[in-house]
N, C-alpha and C positions, 0 to 999 in steps of 0.2 A: 802683431806683425808676423807674417810668415817669413820663412827663410828666403834668401835671394839666390835662386839657382843660376842666374845668368852670369856669364864671365865678365860682363861689363860692370864697372864700379857702381855701387849704390850711390845715388845722388842725394846728398845731404845739404840742406840749406840751414845755416845758422843765422838767425836775425838778432843783431846786437853787436856791440863792439866793446863791451866791458869785461870785467873779470870773469863772470860766468861764461860768456860767449867764448873767450879765449881759452879758458880751461877746457871747454867742450871740444874746441878745435884741436888742442894738443892731445887730449885724451883719445879722440877719434883716430888721430894719426898713430898714436902709440899702440892702440889696441887693434886697429883694423888695417893699418898700413895702406897699401894701394887698393884695398877692397872698397874704399869709399872715395868719392870725388866731392870735396867740400867747397861750398861757396859761402863766404861770410858777407852778409848784407848789413851795412851800417852807414849812417851819414858821417860818422866820425873818422878822422884820419889817424887818430892816436888812441892807444890804450892809456888812460890816465890812472895812476895808482892812487885812487881817491882816498883810501884810509890814511895816507901820509899827509893829506892836506890840512888836517887839524893842527899840525905843528907849525905851519907856515906863519901864522900871525905872531908866533912867539919865538921868532928867530930860528926856527927849525929849518931843515933843508927843504928845498923846493921838491914837491912830489915828482916822482919819476914819470916821464912820458915816453911811451914806446911806439914807434911807427908801425901801424897795422899792416902797411904794405910790406914791410920787411918781415914781420911775423908770418904773414901769409906766404910770401916767397920762400921763407925758410921751411915751412911745413907743407908746401905743395898745395895750397888752397887758393881759390880765386877770391879776390876782393872786389865787391861792387859797392861803390859809394852812393848809396841810395837808402830810401826808407821803405819798409814794408807797410803798404797802405791797407791791404786787406788780404784775406786768405780764402781761397776756394778749395775746401777740403775734399769735395767730390772729384774735382779735376786734379788735385794734388799740385797746386801751383799758388804762388804768391804774386800779388799785384804790387808793383813798385811805383813810387811817386813819379819817376822820370823815365824809367828804362823798361817799360813793358812788364813782362811776366818772367818768373823763374819757376820751372817745374822741379818737383822733388819726389824722392821716394820716402824721405824722412825729413821732418821739419823740427828744428829746435828754436823755440822763441825765448830769447834772453834780452829783451829790450829794456828791462828795468821798470821802475815805477815813475809816475809823474810827481814832481815836487812843487809845492806852493807854500807861500808864507801863511802861517796861521794867525799872525798878529800884525796889525797895521804899524805899530810904533816900535816893534822889536827889531833887533839886529839878528836876522835869520842866517844861520850857517848853512849855506849851500856848498857842498864839497867840490863842485866844479866851477867855483868862482873865486876871485881874489877876495881877501878878508881884511882889508884895511879897517873896516868898521869894528871887527872883533878885536883887533889890536888896539884900536882907539878906546874901547871900553877898558881894557887892561891898563893902558897908559893913563886914562882919566882917574882910575883908582890910585895908581902909583903916585900921581902928583897932587891928589886931593880934590880934583874937580868933581869927582863923584865918590860916593861912599857905599851906596846900597845898590846891589846888582842881583837880579833874579835870573836864574838859568832854568828855562822852562822846556819840558818835553810835552808837546801836544799829544792828544790821545792816540793819533794815528801816525806816530813817528816811525814805527817799524823796527828801529834799532837805536837804543838810547846811549850806547857807550860813548859816542863822540861828545855828548853833552857833559858827561862826567869828566872827560879829558879836558874840555874847554874850561870847566869850572876849576879843576885842579891846576891847570896851567895858568889861569888867570890869578888864582890865589898865590901861586909861586912868584909870578911876575910882580905882584903888588905887595910882596912880603915886607918890603922896606918902606911902605907908605907911612906918612906922619900919623894918619888916623887908621885904626884897625878897620878894614872893610867889613861890611855886613853882607855876606854872601849867602844866598838861599837857592837851593835846587828843588824844583817842584816836578813831581812825576806821579803818574797814575799807578806805577808799580807798587806792589805791596811791601817791597824792601828795596834798598839801593841795588841797581843792576840785577834785577830778580832773575834774569836768565841764568845766572850763576848762583841760584839759591843754595844756601849752606855756607861752606867755607869761603867760597869765592866772594859772595855778597858780604859776608862778615869782614873780609879783608878790605873790601872797598869802603865799607862803613867806617872802619878804623882810619883809613886814609883821609876820608872827608872830615872826620872829627878833628884829626890832627891839623888839617888845613884850615879849620875854623869855618867850615861850610855847613850850614844848617840844611837838613834834608826834610822835605815835607812829602810824605808818600801817600798813596791812595787819593791823590788830589789832582784836579786839572784847573787851569787858570783861564779866565777871560779878561779882556781889557775894559776898564771903565774910561780911562784916558791915558795919556802918555806916561803918567807917573803913578798910576794906580791899577793894580791887578785885583781881580775878585777871585777868591779861591773857593772851589766847589768840591764836595758839598759843604754847606754851612754859610756860604756867601760872606766869608771873612775878607777884609780888605788888606792889601799889602802895598805900602808906599815904597817906591823904588826911584832910583835915578836913571838906571839903564835896565833893559831886558835883553837877554840873549836867548834865542830859541832855535830849536830844530825845525825843519820844515815838516808839514804834513804830507803824507804820501797817499796817492790813489793809483789804481791799476791802469794799464795802458788802453783798455777797451779797443781791441783790434777787431774790426768788422770781419765776420766769418768765423770767429772763435767765441766760445762761451765766456761769460764773465759773471762775477757775482755783483752784488749791489754796489760795491766799491770799485768795480772795474777790474778786479784781479781775475786771472785765469785759474779755474779750478783744476787741480791735478791730483792723481792718486800718489801712493807712496813710492812709485817708480818714476814719477815725473811725467807720465803720460796724461795728456789732457783728457778729462773725463768724457767717455762715450766716443772717443776718437782712437784710431789705430796707428796712424803714421805721424801724428802731431804730438810734440812734447813741449813743455815749458819749464824753465828753471829760473832761480833767482828771484829778484824783487817783483817781477811781473806776476808771480803765482800767488795763490791764496795761502801759502805757508805763512804763519803769523810772524816769524822772525825774518827780518830782511838783513842778512849779514853775508859778507863776501865769502867767508870760509865755508858756511853752509851751502852757499850757491855752488861752490866748486864741487862739493860732495854730490849735490844733485846732478851737476854736469857729468860727473864720472859715472853715476848710475845710468843715466840716459845714454851716454856714449857706449857703455858696455852692452846695453840692449840693442842698439843700432849695429854695433860691431858684430854681435852674435848673428843678427839677421844677415849681415853681409858675408857671413861664413867664417868669421874668426872664432877661435876656440877660447872664449872668455865667458865668465860667469858673473852676472850682475851682483853687486854687493848690496844686500838688503838689510844690513846690520843697522843698529841705531846710529843716529847722527852724533858726531863729536863736535862740540862747540868750543872753539879756541879764540882767545882774544889777547892782544897785547895792549894794555892800558897805559897811556902816557900820563905821567903824574907830576912833572916838574922836577922830579928826582929820577931815580932809576925806575924803569917800567915795572909794572906788575903783570905777571902772566897768569891767565885764567883758563881753566879747562873744565868742561862739564859734559856729561852724557845726557842726550835727549832721547826720550822714548815717547813716541806719539806726541811730540811737541812739548813734553814736560821734562824738567830737569830732575834727574834721579841721583845725581852726585856731582860735586864740584871740587876743584883743587885750585889753590892759589900759591904762587911761588915767585921768588924774586929773580930767578934765572929761568931761561926759556925751557918750556916743556915739549918743544918740537924742533925740528930742523928741516930746512933753514929757518932762522929766527925772524921770519917776516910777519907783517901784520896779517896777511892772508895766508893761511897754511894750506894752500891748494896742493893736492898730491902731485900734480904735474906742473901747474903754473909756478909754484914757489921755486923748485929747483931749476926750472927752465929760465926764469928771469934772473935767478942768482948767478947764472953762468954768463950773462950778457955783460958786455963792456959798457961802462957808463962814460958819458962825455963829462967835461969839467963841471964842477959844482955850479948849479943854477942854469945849466943848459936846458932848453925847452924839450929836447928829445934825448933818447939814449940810442946808441949805435949797437945794433944786434950783431952777434956773431952768426953770420948766415952760413948754414951747412950746405955743402955741395953733395951731389949724388943722391941716393935714396933718402926719403924723409927720415928723420932721426927717430929712434925708439927712446922715449923719455922715461926715466925711472922715477919712482915715487919718492916720498920723503923718507928719511932715515928714521930710526927709532926714537922714542920719547926720551929726552935727555934731561928732564927737569931735576934740579937739586934745590936744596934749601926751601923745602915746602913750608909755607906759613900755616897751612891747614888743608885738610881734605875730608871728604865724606865717604861713607860706604867702604 
């Protein structure tokens, strides 16, 4: 992308309404100010803080919902409630489902991945749905209607941490059961939560062992019937009363953009769509192997810096290694995990019982986390939050403060 010499703002279309899209929106405004004119295209009216939904079946707080119209008003962006149907990269425009076309100088695709159930008889955890069935599994264990539960990560789950949380929260909920539950977690990972290989994974293994959860690694499951799983390799059978599973993910397959065999958009290490100049993709829609909100915000920041520089802002894209951060809910105090990723591989991890970043949010987005932390929340259980809407020029948003972790359980490197 060449620099943008015109005095008119650079037209940026952001497709998507989730964490990655909103991080990109805030980062663009922070880095480029009025040098960019941003349009957010999404069928969603709300930003749902999906990482919080895992606690809802276990009497946790309702996940926060933020009105996208208020966020866009706050940050001086246009909101178009529509879906990007296809992209014409030659003409630099997107075709919408209902409202014609939108032209762009730069496009950021942050539409996420498609989710589908991998098992017919399992209770599949979809983060954007209500979870009475997950709560029902935990209640069945607590009162003795069920005793054997398998928690299964399908091969293409993208991010397995929610399954570990559900297993640990279920074990905590059923800790007073008359019969000791038989809980099994099945994953293709080489070790528990292998994205944090080393001290982080070791700390998770200890938590699972103390909770009485058996972990079967290097394994994937298929169904024989509602009460029997077949474990591969080896075709071992496992009899269960209930199965809880994560959904399988596939890419969005947007006409006009390249995709791999699974539908994901191939990108380089800057987020630029391969063999394209003005088109970028971030988050779960890309072929990056890990699908995690915090990583998506880092991808968003890199892309925003590239676009801001083209618009004339004096910024330098950050090409450093990714930092993977996660807050694992356990049924007791959370476990905070951090790892450095180089070319998609973990090179060092840390586990701590107090937060290793600030604000202490599930998603440690450089701009998103402090921005949302400043918002006024409606009373508990409200469907939306009320934003503090800024007046005057768009705000300059500051990044997270330093790493504040103490009481380390272990670290590598």
